[in-house]
C-alpha positions in Angstrom: 0.0 0.1 -0.2 1.4 3.4 -0.8 2.1 6.4 1.5 -0.8 8.5 -0.2 -3.4 5.9 0.2 -2.2 4.8 4.1 -3.1 8.8 5.3 -6.8 8.2 4.3 -7.5 5.2 6.2 -10.2 5.7 8.9 -11.1 9.1 7.5 -14.6 9.7 7.2 -15.3 10.0 3.1 -14.4 13.7 1.6 -11.9 14.4 4.7 -8.1 14.2 3.9 -4.7 14.5 6.0 -2.2 17.4 5.2 0.8 18.5 6.5 -1.1 21.0 9.1 -4.3 18.7 10.1 -7.4 17.9 7.7 -9.2 19.4 4.6 -12.6 18.6 3.6 -13.7 18.4 -0.1 -15.7 16.4 -2.6 -15.7 16.1 -6.3 -18.7 17.5 -7.9 -19.0 17.1 -11.8 -15.5 16.7 -12.5 -14.7 19.9 -10.3 -13.7 19.7 -6.8 -15.4 21.6 -4.1 -13.1 22.6 -1.5 -14.6 23.8 2.4 -11.7 24.3 4.2 -9.3 23.1 6.8 -9.6 21.6 10.4 -7.7 20.6 13.2 -9.5 16.7 13.6 -11.5 14.5 10.9 -14.7 15.3 13.2 -14.6 18.5 12.5 -14.2 18.4 9.0 -16.5 15.9 8.0 -18.9 18.9 9.6 -17.6 21.5 7.5 -17.7 19.4 4.7 -22.0 17.7 5.4 -22.2 22.3 6.3 -20.3 23.4 2.9 -21.9 20.7 0.5 -25.3 19.8 1.9 -26.2 23.2 3.6 -27.2 21.1 6.6 -25.4 18.4 9.1 -27.7 15.5 9.0 -26.7 12.3 7.7 -29.0 10.0 5.5 -31.3 13.0 4.9 -32.0 12.2 1.1 -34.8 14.5 -0.8 -36.9 16.3 1.6 -39.4 17.8 -1.4 -41.9 15.3 -0.1 -41.6 15.0 3.6 -43.2 17.6 6.0 -40.0 16.5 9.0 -37.7 13.9 10.2 -37.2 11.6 13.2 -33.8 12.0 14.1 -30.9 10.4 16.4 -28.2 12.9 18.3 -25.2 10.7 19.5 -22.0 12.2 21.7 -19.3 10.5 20.0 -17.2 10.5 23.4 -19.7 9.3 25.9 -22.4 7.7 23.6 -25.0 9.2 25.1 -28.0 9.8 22.8 -31.2 12.2 22.2 -33.8 11.0 19.8 -36.8 13.6 18.8 -38.4 14.8 15.4 -38.5 18.0 13.2 -40.3 19.8 11.1 -39.2 20.9 8.0 -41.6 23.7 8.1 -43.9 25.8 10.6 -47.2 27.3 9.6 -47.1 31.1 8.7 -50.6 31.4 7.5 -53.7 32.4 8.5 -54.7 31.3 12.8 -57.5 28.9 12.9 -58.6 26.6 10.3 -57.0 23.2 9.0 -53.8 23.0 8.4 -52.7 20.3 6.3 -49.1 18.7 6.4 -49.3 16.6 3.7 -46.8 17.7 0.7 -49.1 15.2 -1.5 -52.5 15.9 -0.5 -54.8 18.7 -2.6 -54.7 21.1 0.3 -51.6 21.4 1.1 -50.4 25.2 0.9 -46.5 26.1 0.0 -47.5 30.0 0.7 -48.5 29.4 4.1 -45.6 27.0 5.4 -41.6 28.2 5.8 -38.7 26.5 6.2 -37.9 25.7 9.7 -34.2 26.1 11.2 -33.7 22.4 10.9 -30.3 22.6 8.7 -28.6 24.2 12.1 -31.2 22.3 14.7 -29.2 20.5 17.3 -32.5 19.2 19.7 -35.0 20.8 22.4 -32.9 19.6 25.1 -31.8 22.1 27.4 -29.2 20.0 28.9 -27.8 18.9 25.2 -27.6 22.2 23.7 -26.2 23.8 26.8 -23.4 20.6 25.9 -22.9 21.4 22.6 -22.4 25.1 23.3 -19.9 24.8 25.7 -18.0 22.0 23.2 -17.7 21.3 19.9 -21.0 20.7 17.8 -18.4 18.1 15.7 -18.2 15.8 18.7 -21.7 15.0 18.0 -23.7 13.0 15.0 -26.4 13.6 13.4 -28.6 11.6 12.3 -31.9 11.3 10.4 -33.8 7.9 11.3 -36.9 8.2 9.6 -38.3 10.8 6.8 -42.2 11.6 7.5 -44.9 12.5 5.3 -47.1 14.9 7.8 -47.5 15.8 11.5 -49.4 12.8 12.4 -46.7 10.3 10.7 -43.8 12.5 12.5 -45.0 12.2 16.4 -46.4 8.9 16.0 -42.6 8.4 14.9 -41.3 9.7 17.9 -43.3 8.2 20.4 -42.8 4.9 19.1 -38.9 4.8 18.8 -38.9 6.5 22.2 -40.9 4.0 23.8 -39.3 0.7 21.7 -35.3 2.4 23.0 -36.8 2.7 27.2 -35.3 6.6 26.4 -36.2 7.7 29.8 -35.4 4.8 32.1 -31.8 2.9 29.9 -28.5 3.2 31.8 -25.4 2.1 31.3 -23.4 -0.5 33.4 -22.5 2.6 35.7 -25.9 3.7 36.5 -26.0 6.9 34.4 -28.7 7.7 31.4 -27.9 6.6 28.5 -30.6 9.3 26.8 -31.0 12.8 27.1 -34.8 12.8 26.7 -36.6 13.7 30.2 -40.3 12.7 28.4 -42.1 11.3 25.8 -44.7 13.8 24.0 -44.4 15.6 27.3 -47.0 13.1 28.9 -44.1 10.7 30.4 -41.5 12.2 32.5 -38.4 10.6 34.0 -38.8 10.1 37.1 -37.2 12.5 39.6 -36.2 9.0 41.9 -35.0 6.1 41.2 -38.2 3.4 41.3 -37.4 0.5 42.5 -35.0 1.9 45.1 -38.0 4.2 46.7 -40.3 0.8 46.4 -37.5 -0.7 48.4 -37.4 1.9 50.6 -40.8 2.4 51.4 -41.1 -1.2 52.2 -38.3 -0.6 54.8 -39.7 2.2 56.5 -43.3 0.7 56.4 -42.0 -2.1 58.7 -40.2 0.1 61.1 -43.5 2.1 61.5 -45.3 -1.4 62.3 -42.5 -2.4 64.8 -42.3 1.2 66.8 -45.8 1.7 67.3 -46.3 -2.0 68.4 -43.5 -0.9 70.8 -42.3 2.8 70.9 -39.8 4.3 72.3 -40.1 6.4 75.0 -37.8 9.0 77.2 -36.4 8.1 80.5 -39.4 10.3 81.9 -41.8 8.1 80.0 -43.0 10.5 77.5 -43.6 8.8 73.8 -40.5 9.5 71.2 -42.5 10.4 67.5 -41.4 8.1 64.9 -40.0 10.9 62.7 -37.6 12.0 66.0 -36.7 8.1 67.1 -33.6 7.8 64.8 -35.1 4.4 63.0 -35.3 5.8 59.6 -37.8 7.0 56.9 -38.6 7.2 53.6 -36.4 9.5 51.3 -36.7 11.0 48.2 -33.5 9.2 46.4 -32.8 11.3 43.5 
């Protein structure tokens, strides 16, 4: 294998090693489109997508027939993920009335819909967005899981995917959450405490209370010590 080929091994397509770092470029119609230099392959790949495709979403494809997409964002360093959906368009027509979100329908009104900020969008998760803002956006991968035809397809796909992957409860071997998601459809939320641990502590507390009231603790003067002051322990919010 030649030295020229060796320096491209393991690099994303369109990213090349240079003496000073990395560069991003793509051949289009026998012409090379150059998108700048970078300090790492991930930054070069990000510049390539933004420069050539106009966005950072992998597997996007043609957007002309779709209303939105289901996406997956992954922190490349930690593996932690976020699953959500994004509309390609937002309603800018009159208030009230029927808002058809299916582009294939005769009721679709292209003049009433405007493009959203999907090209640079980084989720609706406050913790994730803060993390990205404090770090480097190219340390995250942005992947389209499914293109959706209308608003119903969009939100059903999101709920089913999030439920299937148990985004509110799944943890790694260290007990850390695997997903940034903190709710599903704003109806089911990540519990503020460990349910199983809380159940165990609740049973222990009930047993202590039962034993206490069968034989209460008393002071040297004969006064009954309240349960919460008897140093027996009680239910605590396990966060």
